[in-house]
C-alpha positions as semicolon CSV with decimal commas, in nm:
position;residue;x (nm);y (nm);z (nm)
1;M;0,001;0,000;0,001
2;K;0,130;0,343;-0,091
3;P;0,173;0,604;0,183
4;L;-0,107;0,818;0,320
5;Y;-0,117;1,198;0,354
6;L;-0,288;1,412;0,614
7;G;-0,434;1,762;0,568
8;I;-0,547;1,970;0,868
9;D;-0,760;2,283;0,840
10;A;-0,779;2,509;1,146
11;S;-1,077;2,719;1,036
12;T;-1,295;2,964;1,229
13;Q;-1,555;2,724;1,366
14;S;-1,381;2,390;1,354
15;M;-1,068;2,187;1,293
16;T;-1,084;1,923;1,017
17;G;-0,845;1,645;0,925
18;T;-0,856;1,469;0,587
19;V;-0,654;1,158;0,505
20;I;-0,598;1,064;0,139
21;D;-0,460;0,749;-0,022
22;C;-0,284;0,835;-0,349
23;G;-0,257;0,469;-0,444
24;T;-0,633;0,437;-0,480
25;S;-0,712;0,809;-0,526
26;T;-0,956;0,795;-0,237
27;V;-1,030;1,009;0,067
28;L;-0,999;0,757;0,349
29;L;-1,133;0,974;0,624
30;S;-1,251;1,328;0,708
31;E;-1,299;1,412;1,075
32;S;-1,386;1,743;1,242
33;V;-1,385;1,897;1,588
34;N;-1,636;2,173;1,640
35;F;-1,501;2,438;1,871
36;E;-1,831;2,554;2,022
37;K;-1,975;2,201;2,063
38;D;-1,666;2,001;2,154
39;L;-1,474;2,258;2,357
40;P;-1,741;2,449;2,544
41;Q;-1,502;2,552;2,818
42;Y;-1,375;2,830;2,588
43;A;-1,728;2,979;2,568
44;T;-1,702;3,068;2,199
45;Q;-1,989;3,116;1,966
46;S;-1,917;2,979;1,618
47;G;-1,551;2,956;1,725
48;V;-1,506;3,319;1,827
49;C;-1,575;3,574;2,106
50;V;-1,707;3,925;2,052
51;S;-1,627;4,208;2,292
52;P;-1,939;4,323;2,484
53;D;-1,794;4,675;2,484
54;N;-1,700;4,689;2,114
55;P;-1,873;4,449;1,873
56;L;-1,599;4,522;1,614
57;E;-1,348;4,335;1,831
58;V;-1,348;3,963;1,764
59;W;-1,098;3,702;1,883
60;S;-1,032;3,337;1,942
61;Y;-0,792;3,128;2,158
62;P;-0,477;2,951;2,042
63;L;-0,505;2,717;2,342
64;M;-0,845;2,606;2,205
65;W;-0,686;2,528;1,869
66;L;-0,427;2,314;2,044
67;D;-0,690;2,119;2,239
68;A;-0,886;2,074;1,916
69;L;-0,571;1,943;1,740
70;E;-0,521;1,674;2,006
71;M;-0,889;1,580;2,000
72;L;-0,877;1,557;1,619
73;L;-0,565;1,344;1,610
74;G;-0,708;1,118;1,878
75;R;-1,019;1,055;1,667
76;I;-0,819;0,999;1,344
77;S;-0,576;0,757;1,511
78;K;-0,869;0,527;1,600
79;S;-0,947;0,475;1,229
80;V;-0,616;0,515;1,048
81;D;-0,279;0,345;1,087
82;M;-0,078;0,665;1,159
83;K;0,252;0,497;1,071
84;K;0,135;0,485;0,707
85;I;0,116;0,869;0,693
86;S;0,417;1,002;0,502
87;A;0,357;1,380;0,517
88;V;0,128;1,636;0,678
89;S;0,031;1,983;0,571
90;G;-0,241;2,220;0,671
91;S;-0,417;2,554;0,649
92;G;-0,549;2,810;0,889
93;Q;-0,804;3,087;0,894
94;Q;-0,622;3,377;0,740
95;H;-0,505;3,689;0,922
96;A;-0,529;3,549;1,278
97;T;-0,209;3,620;1,482
98;V;-0,053;3,423;1,770
99;W;0,174;3,611;2,017
100;L;0,462;3,433;2,185
101;N;0,724;3,552;2,439
102;S;0,997;3,326;2,296
103;Q;1,121;3,216;1,959
104;S;1,194;2,881;2,122
105;A;0,840;2,812;2,238
106;F;0,823;2,482;2,051
107;S;1,108;2,300;2,239
108;P;1,052;1,932;2,321
109;Y;0,711;1,888;2,478
110;D;0,641;1,713;2,807
111;I;0,449;1,401;2,700
112;S;0,265;1,393;3,037
113;K;0,102;1,729;2,961
114;R;-0,143;1,841;2,695
115;L;-0,013;2,063;2,416
116;S;-0,204;2,357;2,556
117;E;-0,026;2,312;2,892
118;N;0,311;2,297;2,716
119;I;0,257;2,609;2,509
120;K;0,058;2,826;2,756
121;P;0,367;2,966;2,941
122;F;0,498;3,096;2,609
123;L;0,190;3,301;2,507
124;S;0,233;3,673;2,560
125;R;-0,136;3,710;2,469
126;E;-0,395;3,441;2,523
127;K;-0,629;3,595;2,269
128;S;-0,582;3,593;1,895
129;P;-0,756;3,864;1,689
130;V;-0,920;3,690;1,391
131;W;-1,046;3,782;1,046
132;M;-1,387;3,896;1,175
133;D;-1,227;4,179;1,375
134;A;-1,300;4,521;1,218
135;S;-1,172;4,744;1,496
136;T;-0,861;4,876;1,321
137;S;-0,980;5,149;1,086
138;A;-0,754;5,410;1,255
139;E;-0,451;5,184;1,218
140;C;-0,531;5,123;0,850
141;R;-0,538;5,497;0,787
142;E;-0,210;5,550;0,976
143;M;-0,026;5,277;0,786
144;A;-0,155;5,394;0,448
145;E;-0,057;5,755;0,523
146;Y;0,292;5,648;0,631
147;V;0,368;5,480;0,292
148;G;0,207;5,753;0,078
149;G;-0,149;5,632;0,033
150;E;-0,360;5,331;-0,046
151;K;-0,230;5,300;-0,403
152;N;0,120;5,239;-0,272
153;V;-0,008;4,982;-0,024
154;L;-0,197;4,806;-0,305
155;Q;0,105;4,796;-0,530
156;K;0,327;4,667;-0,250
157;T;0,103;4,408;-0,084
158;G;-0,174;4,315;-0,330
159;S;-0,450;4,466;-0,110
160;I;-0,540;4,809;0,019
161;M;-0,511;4,840;0,401
162;T;-0,777;4,604;0,538
163;E;-0,908;4,600;0,892
164;R;-0,894;4,224;0,936
165;F;-0,546;4,187;0,794
166;S;-0,263;4,113;1,038
167;G;-0,068;4,435;0,983
168;A;-0,339;4,663;1,119
169;Q;-0,408;4,415;1,399
170;I;-0,041;4,414;1,507
171;R;-0,028;4,794;1,499
172;K;-0,334;4,819;1,721
173;I;-0,187;4,587;1,980
174;F;0,143;4,774;1,969
175;K;-0,048;5,098;2,043
176;V;-0,293;4,963;2,306
177;E;-0,069;4,705;2,476
178;P;0,288;4,839;2,443
179;E;0,420;4,618;2,725
180;N;0,279;4,304;2,561
181;Y;0,423;4,407;2,232
182;A;0,768;4,462;2,388
183;D;0,749;4,124;2,564
184;T;0,653;3,945;2,241
185;K;0,943;3,776;2,064
186;R;0,751;3,597;1,785
187;I;0,425;3,676;1,602
188;H;0,292;3,380;1,408
189;L;-0,010;3,341;1,194
190;N;-0,262;3,069;1,280
191;S;-0,112;2,858;0,995
192;S;0,254;2,893;1,088
193;F;0,172;2,851;1,456
194;M;-0,004;2,513;1,393
195;C;0,283;2,409;1,167
196;S;0,541;2,501;1,437
197;V;0,350;2,300;1,694
198;L;0,353;1,990;1,476
199;C;0,725;2,031;1,396
200;G;0,826;2,123;1,749
201;A;1,027;2,404;1,595
202;D;0,973;2,762;1,485
203;S;0,833;2,734;1,130
204;P;0,800;2,988;0,844
205;I;0,499;3,174;0,710
206;D;0,436;3,065;0,349
207;Y;0,407;3,325;0,074
208;C;0,037;3,259;0,025
209;D;-0,066;3,338;0,384
210;G;0,198;3,606;0,425
211;A;0,028;3,794;0,138
212;G;-0,280;3,841;0,363
213;M;-0,101;4,060;0,614
214;N;-0,044;4,398;0,434
215;L;0,322;4,346;0,527
216;M;0,472;4,124;0,251
217;N;0,591;4,267;-0,077
218;I;0,399;4,049;-0,317
219;G;0,636;4,131;-0,605
220;D;0,949;3,978;-0,449
221;F;0,794;3,762;-0,170
222;S;0,980;3,939;0,113
223;W;0,880;4,144;0,414
224;D;0,841;4,500;0,295
225;A;1,060;4,723;0,505
226;E;0,841;5,031;0,466
227;M;0,522;4,843;0,556
228;L;0,693;4,697;0,863
229;S;0,805;5,045;0,972
230;A;0,452;5,171;0,922
231;C;0,320;4,898;1,144
232;A;0,534;4,880;1,458
233;P;0,899;4,908;1,573
234;N;1,139;4,612;1,552
235;L;0,870;4,408;1,380
236;A;1,113;4,235;1,138
237;E;1,281;4,047;1,425
238;K;0,944;3,933;1,562
239;L;0,817;3,774;1,241
240;P;0,913;3,429;1,109
241;K;1,089;3,399;0,777
242;L;0,886;3,367;0,461
243;A;0,897;3,048;0,257
244;P;0,759;2,891;-0,064
245;P;0,440;2,694;-0,010
246;A;0,608;2,361;-0,098
247;E;0,889;2,391;0,156
248;V;0,924;2,121;0,417
249;A;0,930;2,280;0,761
250;G;1,070;1,970;0,930
251;N;0,983;1,630;1,070
252;I;0,691;1,578;1,302
253;S;0,764;1,626;1,673
254;A;0,834;1,314;1,883
255;Y;0,541;1,417;2,097
256;F;0,298;1,319;1,820
257;C;0,487;0,998;1,741
258;K;0,460;0,879;2,102
259;K;0,106;0,999;2,168
260;Y;-0,072;0,932;1,831
261;G;0,144;0,673;1,652
262;F;0,301;0,878;1,372
263;G;0,626;0,744;1,221
264;E;0,943;0,935;1,311
265;N;1,017;1,053;0,956
266;V;0,682;1,213;0,877
267;K;0,748;1,541;0,686
268;V;0,554;1,855;0,769
269;V;0,501;2,081;0,463
270;V;0,451;2,445;0,559
271;F;0,090;2,537;0,629
272;T;-0,091;2,803;0,424
273;G;-0,406;3,009;0,446
274;D;-0,748;2,847;0,415
275;N;-0,835;3,036;0,095
276;P;-0,522;2,937;-0,099
277;S;-0,566;2,584;0,031
278;S;-0,928;2,580;-0,088
279;L;-0,808;2,682;-0,438
280;V;-0,616;2,353;-0,448
281;G;-0,900;2,154;-0,282
282;L;-1,146;2,276;-0,543
283;G;-0,910;2,169;-0,825
284;A;-0,874;2,527;-0,947
285;S;-0,506;2,609;-0,884
286;S;-0,386;2,550;-1,240
287;A;-0,363;2,836;-1,484
288;G;-0,702;2,972;-1,574
289;G;-0,880;2,796;-1,287
290;A;-1,157;2,966;-1,099
291;A;-1,413;2,885;-0,834
292;V;-1,704;3,062;-0,671
293;S;-1,794;2,972;-0,313
294;L;-2,160;3,057;-0,253
295;G;-2,173;3,071;0,124
296;T;-2,259;3,316;0,402
297;S;-2,053;3,554;0,198
298;D;-1,980;3,478;-0,169
299;T;-1,615;3,447;-0,274
300;F;-1,456;3,443;-0,619
301;F;-1,117;3,269;-0,647
302;C;-0,897;3,253;-0,952
303;S;-0,542;3,153;-1,039
304;A;-0,333;3,403;-1,232
305;K;0,017;3,414;-1,376
306;N;0,069;3,781;-1,323
307;F;0,024;4,029;-1,036
308;N;-0,277;4,249;-1,113
309;P;-0,378;4,455;-0,802
310;V;-0,734;4,573;-0,783
311;E;-0,875;4,800;-0,510
312;N;-1,179;4,592;-0,418
313;A;-1,002;4,256;-0,447
314;H;-0,707;4,081;-0,292
315;V;-0,409;3,925;-0,465
316;F;-0,247;3,640;-0,272
317;C;0,002;3,382;-0,389
318;N;-0,108;3,051;-0,542
319;P;0,026;2,724;-0,387
320;N;0,065;2,601;-0,742
321;G;0,285;2,899;-0,840
322;G;0,196;3,248;-0,960
323;Y;-0,085;3,439;-0,796
324;M;-0,436;3,396;-0,668
325;G;-0,704;3,662;-0,704
326;L;-0,982;3,674;-0,443
327;V;-1,290;3,891;-0,416
328;C;-1,522;3,861;-0,117
329;F;-1,888;3,971;-0,139
330;R;-2,059;4,040;0,190
331;N;-2,412;4,000;0,043
332;G;-2,410;3,626;-0,027
333;S;-2,636;3,351;0,096
334;L;-2,770;3,555;0,382
335;A;-2,889;3,815;0,126
336;R;-3,046;3,539;-0,080
337;E;-3,224;3,407;0,228
338;K;-3,355;3,757;0,316
339;F;-3,477;3,814;-0,039
340;R;-3,657;3,480;-0,037
341;E;-3,826;3,578;0,280
342;L;-3,911;3,919;0,134
343;M;-4,080;3,748;-0,159
344;G;-4,264;3,512;0,081
345;V;-4,169;3,197;-0,112
346;D;-4,002;2,866;-0,034
347;W;-3,665;2,750;-0,178
348;K;-3,831;2,540;-0,448
349;F;-4,005;2,844;-0,581
350;F;-3,691;3,057;-0,545
351;D;-3,449;2,803;-0,701
352;E;-3,657;2,614;-0,951
353;T;-3,993;2,770;-1,032
354;S;-3,838;3,114;-1,093
355;F;-3,591;2,978;-1,348
356;E;-3,776;2,693;-1,523
357;N;-3,752;2,744;-1,898
358;Y;-3,633;3,102;-1,839
359;A;-3,471;3,289;-2,123
360;P;-3,317;3,628;-2,024
361;V;-3,467;3,941;-2,166
362;N;-3,325;4,291;-2,174
363;D;-3,628;4,442;-2,004
364;G;-3,450;4,720;-1,816
365;K;-3,527;4,560;-1,481
366;I;-3,227;4,580;-1,251
367;I;-3,174;4,512;-0,880
368;L;-2,871;4,615;-0,679
369;P;-2,883;4,310;-0,444
370;F;-2,739;4,454;-0,121
371;F;-2,911;4,419;0,215
372;V;-2,604;4,541;0,407
373;D;-2,299;4,750;0,319
374;E;-2,103;4,576;0,045
375;I;-1,723;4,558;0,035
376;S;-1,680;4,462;-0,337
377;P;-1,738;4,731;-0,442
378;K;-1,768;4,959;-0,141
379;I;-2,127;5,073;-0,121
380;S;-2,356;5,171;0,165
381;S;-2,686;4,992;0,157
382;A;-2,959;4,875;0,392
383;A;-3,197;4,723;0,132
384;P;-3,188;4,617;-0,237
385;M;-3,247;4,896;-0,492
386;F;-3,505;4,828;-0,765
387;F;-3,494;4,989;-1,109
388;G;-3,751;4,951;-1,388
389;F;-4,000;4,757;-1,182
390;C;-4,373;4,823;-1,130
391;S;-4,625;4,673;-0,892
392;A;-4,758;4,435;-1,150
393;D;-4,418;4,261;-1,193
394;S;-4,418;3,899;-1,076
395;K;-4,218;3,750;-0,788
396;Q;-4,031;3,538;-1,046
397;S;-3,904;3,844;-1,230
398;R;-3,787;4,003;-0,909
399;I;-3,605;3,683;-0,800
400;R;-3,436;3,648;-1,136
401;A;-3,321;4,014;-1,127
402;F;-3,188;3,975;-0,773
403;I;-2,980;3,666;-0,873
404;E;-2,872;3,836;-1,191
405;G;-2,758;4,136;-0,985
406;Q;-2,542;3,916;-0,758
407;V;-2,381;3,738;-1,057
408;F;-2,338;4,070;-1,246
409;N;-2,149;4,214;-0,952
410;I;-1,921;3,912;-0,924
411;Y;-1,858;3,928;-1,299
412;L;-1,763;4,297;-1,290
413;Q;-1,515;4,244;-1,003
414;A;-1,370;3,933;-1,170
415;K;-1,327;4,132;-1,489
416;K;-1,122;4,388;-1,296
417;L;-0,894;4,112;-1,187
418;G;-0,856;4,017;-1,555
419;S;-1,019;3,678;-1,499
420;I;-1,312;3,569;-1,703
421;P;-1,241;3,198;-1,696
422;E;-1,347;2,926;-1,944
423;K;-1,477;2,713;-1,654
424;I;-1,595;2,788;-1,306
425;V;-1,634;2,541;-1,018
426;L;-1,928;2,636;-0,795
427;T;-1,927;2,524;-0,432
428;G;-2,127;2,601;-0,118
429;G;-2,494;2,545;-0,044
430;A;-2,634;2,770;-0,318
431;S;-2,430;2,588;-0,583
432;K;-2,704;2,325;-0,584
433;S;-2,941;2,572;-0,746
434;F;-2,957;2,508;-1,124
435;G;-3,104;2,858;-1,182
436;I;-2,802;3,019;-1,010
437;A;-2,561;2,789;-1,201
438;R;-2,731;2,872;-1,529
439;T;-2,704;3,245;-1,458
440;F;-2,326;3,212;-1,394
441;A;-2,288;3,022;-1,723
442;D;-2,472;3,280;-1,928
443;V;-2,324;3,591;-1,764
444;F;-1,965;3,473;-1,763
445;G;-1,985;3,271;-2,087
446;S;-1,822;2,990;-1,888
447;E;-1,871;2,617;-1,843
448;I;-2,006;2,551;-1,498
449;Y;-1,902;2,254;-1,278
450;R;-1,962;2,128;-0,929
451;L;-1,741;1,896;-0,727
452;E;-1,852;1,534;-0,747
453;T;-1,805;1,477;-0,374
454;S;-1,857;1,705;-0,075
455;Q;-1,535;1,763;0,114
456;N;-1,381;2,033;0,328
457;S;-1,190;2,202;0,042
458;A;-0,923;2,355;0,266
459;A;-0,845;2,028;0,442
460;L;-0,845;1,836;0,116
461;G;-0,621;2,103;-0,039
462;A;-0,384;2,059;0,258
463;A;-0,367;1,686;0,210
464;I;-0,307;1,727;-0,165
465;R;-0,027;1,974;-0,087
466;A;0,131;1,722;0,153
467;A;0,115;1,458;-0,121
468;S;0,262;1,697;-0,381
469;R;0,607;1,621;-0,235
470;D;0,579;1,288;-0,412
471;Y;0,318;1,347;-0,686
472;E;0,240;1,614;-0,944
473;L;-0,008;1,871;-0,808
474;A;-0,216;1,884;-1,126
475;G;-0,257;1,506;-1,125
476;L;-0,362;1,506;-0,763
477;E;-0,626;1,777;-0,823
478;S;-0,761;1,574;-1,113
479;S;-0,782;1,258;-0,900
480;F;-0,917;1,402;-0,580
481;C;-1,137;1,687;-0,716
482;P;-1,357;1,517;-0,978
483;L;-1,599;1,756;-1,136
484;I;-1,955;1,721;-1,257
485;H;-2,055;1,935;-1,556
486;V;-2,365;2,138;-1,472
487;C;-2,434;2,360;-1,776
488;S;-2,288;2,549;-2,071
489;P;-2,344;2,910;-2,169
490;R;-2,617;2,994;-2,418
491;P;-2,507;3,238;-2,689
492;E;-2,846;3,405;-2,705
493;A;-2,860;3,459;-2,331
494;A;-2,499;3,583;-2,323
495;K;-2,589;3,851;-2,580
496;V;-2,881;3,972;-2,368
497;Y;-2,670;3,983;-2,056
498;S;-2,389;4,178;-2,222
499;E;-2,642;4,456;-2,271
500;K;-2,807;4,424;-1,938
501;L;-2,460;4,432;-1,768
502;K;-2,407;4,782;-1,900
503;L;-2,723;4,903;-1,733
504;F;-2,635;4,734;-1,409
505;E;-2,287;4,888;-1,411
506;D;-2,436;5,231;-1,468
507;K;-2,666;5,192;-1,169
508;L;-2,383;5,064;-0,958
509;C;-2,156;5,353;-1,054
510;C;-2,427;5,598;-0,943
511;A;-2,457;5,424;-0,603
512;C;-2,091;5,400;-0,515
513;K;-1,732;5,484;-0,601
514;F;-1,541;5,198;-0,763
């Protein structure tokens, strides 16, 4: 039997482990630990805590992640022969920082203690600000001003200053907790922290996750001296080194061999961010690949050869080489749910009845589909805006225009990234809707696919990256990310939408600044 490979995803709400067998091209096991349910002692809701004094402050606990890792490995070891695992890699929720008072925090662990007990004395902060934190607007302005404005930040880092990104979070802690900042000797990301724990040694931040900090120069894959100076003093010495996403961080720590049965020579490939890992787990990391995750928020991912910074998007690095464009849309499935309720219909009516035998028409009916302030593009909104409708218009026509509006907006932002792909992989709950899939096909002029099997894409991507030490990444994606063709674009519909897009863009321009 050929060796097995383990991928671990430390996401916002849970920690998932996926084991793959490259000999049979099968996923042997996928196991998850839910933070709120399985670790109630940390009193998180959906994996995070929100400050009662400032709802913009959101954090989680590194010690919880360590307890979850042990619980996860304990469950996996009951079903898998751990000695057959050849390599491990992983991913973590992007932007979350872990603060340590020593660069040697990962020295040999005491096997009689839990990981959290071993690591706790080395934490200079027990809280980790996470991607949901939006309390750093002042720090974003300060850093942008220091380097000469947002355009310079964008050109350097691939994103404008962003509240949830690690740079602004670090600056805030430096300002508010100067003693803690001074005592801190190492600032890891969630991903590099978990990698370091598994190796028992200080591990690097990979280029892909480092790009989500507003601190890395995305052109030469190095810490940008000017951005570091804008953030906090002596920051360069507190950050790990940067490394390519395929680099081996080291062998797994003896702690895990003794406690969970790993072999001594298991390699740990550097961890990355959950979004870059998902690009691999969705089979979209090769040139021209793209995916749309239709979840709580909608996210457009695409691979790209060249660096093309766009104000309302983010450019990270691609684990498969080159770059990865990402655009996040706040008005996703929650907006679809609210609109369904507004129309007073069930999901069958919303997804099927509204689109059965529907051929698009250029009727001048447009909806800007925003129930809350949108981030791509930046627009203030408390309710959808209707154009060209009258009281006699049917619920079906309104539902179609709402979905068209969401897809139009995704198309326009993808176009700015220079990515109108030949094929798109849809994932997430709403990807099951044929009407939504058909709209994507006709608006983008792209072939639409879904994954054949339902897997945690970030954990699967991590397992594939671990296996890419021994196998070609493209072949692994083909084997482990089989696709089902959903629909093809219709030339007649595409022609109608090209005209309707112009009207939508005009209305959008009037409502916001691109």
